[in-house]
Residue frames as a rotation matrix with the C-alpha (Angstrom) as fourth column:
MET 1
0.085 0.890 0.448 233.36
-0.610 0.402 -0.682 -53.05
-0.788 -0.215 0.577 77.77
MET 2
-0.822 -0.355 0.446 233.28
0.065 0.719 0.692 -56.22
-0.566 0.598 -0.567 75.65
LYS 3
-0.285 0.704 -0.650 231.13
-0.941 -0.335 0.049 -56.31
-0.183 0.626 0.758 72.54
THR 4
-0.239 0.328 0.914 228.84
-0.082 0.931 -0.356 -59.30
-0.968 -0.160 -0.195 71.96
PHE 5
-0.220 0.238 -0.946 228.38
-0.972 -0.137 0.192 -60.82
-0.084 0.962 0.261 68.53
ALA 6
0.587 0.496 0.640 226.99
-0.396 0.865 -0.307 -64.01
-0.706 -0.073 0.705 67.05
LEU 7
-0.507 -0.733 -0.453 229.24
-0.840 0.302 0.452 -66.56
-0.194 0.609 -0.769 65.29
ILE 8
0.455 0.796 0.398 227.14
-0.593 0.605 -0.531 -69.11
-0.664 0.006 0.748 63.40
PRO 9
-0.723 -0.690 0.025 228.77
-0.465 0.513 0.722 -72.18
-0.511 0.510 -0.692 61.85
VAL 10
0.496 0.854 -0.158 226.95
-0.687 0.274 -0.673 -73.78
-0.532 0.442 0.723 58.90
LYS 11
-0.133 -0.486 0.864 227.81
0.179 0.846 0.503 -77.15
-0.975 0.222 -0.026 57.35
ASP 12
-0.921 -0.125 -0.370 228.08
-0.339 -0.214 0.916 -77.44
-0.194 0.969 0.155 53.60
LEU 13
-0.172 0.978 -0.115 224.59
-0.927 -0.200 -0.317 -77.59
-0.334 0.052 0.941 52.11
ASP 14
-0.024 0.147 -0.989 225.06
-0.711 0.693 0.121 -80.96
0.703 0.706 0.088 50.38
ASN 15
-0.531 -0.264 -0.805 225.69
0.292 0.835 -0.466 -82.74
0.796 -0.482 -0.367 53.69
ALA 16
-0.631 0.329 0.702 223.23
-0.684 -0.663 -0.304 -80.79
0.365 -0.673 0.644 55.82
LYS 17
0.076 0.734 0.675 221.19
-0.941 0.277 -0.194 -82.70
-0.329 -0.621 0.711 58.43
SER 18
-0.450 -0.368 -0.814 222.72
-0.744 0.659 0.112 -86.01
0.495 0.656 -0.570 57.28
ARG 19
-0.952 0.105 0.288 221.09
-0.130 0.713 -0.689 -87.99
-0.278 -0.693 -0.665 60.10
LEU 20
-0.044 0.997 -0.066 217.75
-0.364 -0.078 -0.928 -87.32
-0.930 -0.017 0.367 58.41
ALA 21
-0.635 -0.314 -0.706 218.87
-0.750 0.032 0.660 -88.86
-0.185 0.949 -0.256 55.11
ASP 22
-0.938 0.317 0.137 216.61
0.330 0.940 0.086 -91.88
-0.102 0.126 -0.987 55.60
SER 23
-0.144 0.955 -0.259 213.57
0.743 -0.069 -0.665 -89.63
-0.653 -0.288 -0.700 55.93
LEU 24
0.633 0.327 -0.702 214.31
-0.065 -0.881 -0.469 -86.56
-0.772 0.342 -0.536 53.76
THR 25
0.700 -0.424 0.575 215.80
0.690 0.194 -0.697 -86.00
0.184 0.884 0.429 50.35
ALA 26
-0.377 -0.910 -0.175 218.99
0.923 -0.385 0.016 -83.93
-0.082 -0.155 0.985 50.00
GLY 27
-0.545 0.228 0.807 216.88
0.282 -0.856 0.432 -81.01
0.790 0.463 0.403 48.77
GLN 28
0.585 0.810 -0.046 214.53
0.238 -0.118 0.964 -81.25
0.775 -0.575 -0.261 51.74
ARG 29
0.446 -0.498 -0.743 217.44
0.889 0.152 0.432 -81.34
-0.102 -0.854 0.511 54.15
LYS 30
-0.668 -0.646 0.370 218.99
0.706 -0.708 0.038 -78.29
0.237 0.287 0.928 52.46
GLU 31
-0.105 0.734 0.671 215.64
0.083 -0.666 0.741 -76.44
0.991 0.134 0.009 52.77
LEU 32
0.747 0.378 -0.546 215.42
0.514 0.192 0.836 -77.44
0.421 -0.906 -0.051 56.42
LEU 33
-0.135 -0.883 -0.449 218.94
0.980 -0.186 0.072 -76.17
-0.147 -0.430 0.891 57.14
LEU 34
-0.741 -0.179 0.648 218.17
0.408 -0.886 0.221 -72.84
0.534 0.428 0.729 55.46
ALA 35
0.316 0.922 0.224 214.88
0.140 -0.279 0.950 -72.53
0.938 -0.269 -0.217 57.37
MET 36
0.645 -0.144 -0.750 216.66
0.759 0.235 0.608 -73.22
0.089 -0.961 0.261 60.62
LEU 37
-0.491 -0.871 0.033 219.42
0.871 -0.491 -0.009 -70.74
0.024 0.024 0.999 59.72
SER 38
-0.332 0.471 0.817 216.78
0.208 -0.808 0.551 -68.12
0.920 0.353 0.171 58.97
ASP 39
0.719 0.647 -0.253 215.30
0.327 0.006 0.945 -68.66
0.613 -0.762 -0.208 62.46
VAL 40
0.244 -0.738 -0.630 218.72
0.945 0.036 0.325 -68.33
-0.218 -0.674 0.706 64.11
LEU 41
-0.661 -0.531 0.530 219.53
0.666 -0.740 0.089 -65.17
0.345 0.412 0.843 62.12
MET 42
0.115 0.780 0.615 216.25
0.096 -0.625 0.774 -63.60
0.989 -0.030 -0.147 63.17
ALA 43
0.775 0.185 -0.604 216.93
0.573 0.198 0.795 -64.50
0.267 -0.963 0.047 66.81
VAL 44
0.067 -0.850 -0.522 220.31
0.843 -0.231 0.486 -62.75
-0.534 -0.473 0.701 66.73
SER 45
0.260 0.083 0.962 219.36
0.850 -0.492 -0.187 -59.90
0.458 0.867 -0.198 64.42
HIS 46
0.984 0.111 0.141 220.07
0.027 -0.869 0.494 -57.40
0.178 -0.482 -0.858 67.15
LEU 47
0.491 -0.869 0.058 223.73
0.030 0.083 0.996 -58.50
-0.871 -0.487 0.067 67.20
PRO 48
0.132 -0.570 -0.811 226.57
-0.984 -0.177 -0.036 -58.16
-0.123 0.802 -0.584 64.74
THR 49
0.641 0.265 0.721 226.65
-0.266 0.957 -0.116 -61.58
-0.720 -0.117 0.684 63.10
VAL 50
-0.319 -0.741 -0.591 229.20
-0.935 0.144 0.324 -63.72
-0.155 0.656 -0.739 61.26
VAL 51
0.786 0.531 0.317 228.17
-0.436 0.839 -0.325 -66.85
-0.439 0.117 0.891 59.38
ILE 52
-0.282 -0.953 -0.110 230.96
-0.866 0.203 0.458 -69.37
-0.414 0.224 -0.882 58.70
SER 53
0.748 0.509 0.425 230.62
-0.239 0.805 -0.543 -72.12
-0.619 0.305 0.724 56.12
PRO 54
-0.202 -0.864 0.462 232.98
0.232 0.416 0.879 -74.21
-0.951 0.285 0.117 53.94
GLU 55
-0.437 0.102 0.894 231.10
0.899 0.031 0.436 -73.01
0.017 0.994 -0.105 50.87
ASP 56
-0.990 0.129 0.052 229.66
-0.124 -0.988 0.089 -69.71
0.063 0.082 0.995 49.66
ILE 57
-0.443 0.890 -0.109 226.13
0.894 0.429 -0.133 -69.64
-0.072 -0.156 -0.985 51.06
SER 58
-0.778 0.078 -0.623 225.65
0.075 -0.974 -0.216 -65.90
-0.623 -0.215 0.752 50.48
PRO 59
-0.816 0.556 -0.159 223.19
-0.312 -0.192 0.930 -66.45
0.487 0.808 0.330 47.57
HIS 60
-0.261 0.731 -0.630 220.97
0.628 0.625 0.464 -68.35
0.733 -0.274 -0.622 50.01
LEU 61
-0.425 0.027 -0.905 221.23
0.849 -0.333 -0.409 -65.62
-0.313 -0.942 0.119 52.64
SER 62
-0.981 -0.056 0.183 220.16
0.129 -0.901 0.415 -62.75
0.142 0.430 0.891 50.42
GLY 63
-0.286 0.954 0.091 216.50
-0.049 -0.110 0.993 -63.50
0.957 0.279 0.079 50.88
LEU 64
-0.035 0.243 -0.969 216.68
0.880 0.467 0.085 -63.85
0.474 -0.850 -0.230 54.65
């Protein structure tokens, strides 16, 4: 039987949601990305999960 898991790619935080740059500051876009990531992690919390990012985002995940 195959095991299901979640693989979640996350862009680097400095360039997150770049298409919203005209409307949101870099800090707001970073907060939005982390809020969206939190929602995704809650949705897959019943699965083993791997988050992949070009930078260390673990400090941001500790509160999720």
